[in-house]
Residue, then its C-alpha position, 0 to 999 in steps of 0.5 A: m652514065r657514059k654507057f647509057t649515053r652510048q646506048a641512046a646514040i645507038l638507039a637514035a641511029l637505029a631509029l633513023a635507019v629503020s624509021g621507014c619500016a619500024q612500028q611506032a614504039t609501044e609500052g613494050a613490044k609483045l611476043a606472040p604466044g610461044e615466041k622467043l625473043k632472039i637476042t644477039q651475043e652482044v645483048w647477052t654480054e651487056y645483060q651479064d654486065y648489067v647483072k654483075h653491076g647490079r649485084d655489086l650495088g647490093p639489095d637496095r637497087h631496082g633495075a630493068f634491062g630493055v632490048a631494042i628490037v629491029g625486025d624480030v631481033g633484040v639488037v641493043g641492050l638498055p640497062g637502067y638502075y635506081y639505087c638506095p641509099r640516097q648517096y646514089d640517086g636520092c631514091r627519087p619517088g615516082k621514077n623507075a628504070v622500066s619507065d625510063i627505058l620505055e620513055l627513051c624508046r618512045r622518044e627515039n621511036v624504037d620498039c623495045l621490050i623489057f627483058a629483065r627486072n632486076d636480074e629476073i628475065q621476063v621473057p623466053y629468049e634465044l641467043i643467035d649468032 
C-alpha cells in the first residue's frame, strides 16, 4: 500500500508538471499502429517487482500494471492487484485493478496505458536509458 501511495504522489507531481501540455486522461492511452511504448529502466524494474509479487500470491489474484505517460515515454509504473481468498481483500465484486489504475490516472489528469494484465504484457515496448 505504501508503494501505491508513493505512486499516487508521483502522479500528482507529474500532473502538476505537465498540466499545461498533457492531454486529458483517457480510458487508456492508445499506441499508433506499429508504435512501441518507450519505458524507462525504472518502470521495467517496477514491472519485474510487480510480476514477482503477483506470483508469490499464487493463482488466485488479478492484477494490472499501468504506465503513466509523459510525452511519448512511460515514466511511472502503477501496479494493482486484487487477491483471493478473502483473507486478502475480500474478493470485492465489481472492482478490478485495471479500472482502479485508470481511475487514478483520470483523477490526476495523467495519460496512462495498461502495460500488463496479470503478467501478460499487452503492448509492444522498447526499453530506453
